[in-house]
N, C-alpha and C positions, 0 to 999 in steps of 0.2 A: 339387827347389821341389816348395815342396805348394805349394794353392788358395790355403790362407789368409797363404804373403808372395805366390804374385800379386796378391793381392789388395792387401795395403799397395804389391808396390813400381806399381801401379797405380788408389794411388786408392780403394782399393773402386767401381773403373769397374764394368759390366755389360759384357758381351761386345753386347749393345747400344747403348753408351754407345763402347765399343771400335769396330763400324764403323759406330757415329757419323762417330766423325773422324778413321776410314779416310777416308768419302765424301767430304767436307768438302775433304781436300786434294788428292783424286783432279779431283774440281770445282771449289776452284781454281787445280789447279797446267793444269788446260784452259781452264777460263774466263781465261783471262790476266791473272787476278790474280799472280800469281806464278810462278814455277818450280822446281820440284823441286830438294833443296837435298841435300849431306848429310842433314843433323840430321830432316829432313823424313820423308825415305828410310825411316830409321835408328826412328822415331815407328811409323811403317805396319811397318818389321818388328816393330817389339817391340810392338805393338795384335797383330798377327797371329800371333806370338809364346806372346803370354798367351792369345788366339779358340782356338787349338790346345790350348794344354793345360788349359784348361777346358773343354771339348769333352771331352776325354779323359780328366778327373777327372768327368763329368757320366756320361761312360757308364759308366764305371767303379764309377761307385757300384749301374746304373739293375738 
């Protein structure tokens, strides 16, 4: 999967936006707004995998 596919899958979200999403899910769970569900965990993993891929592609472009 290339960067274009990853961006399409993530709706053109940037690494910063993905990190914000991760932070919000974890903050909400920590603050007791909801408990982590399997969907939340899946979202966290998906966002993190996209971030790792973006970083890999950017490193290869240097």
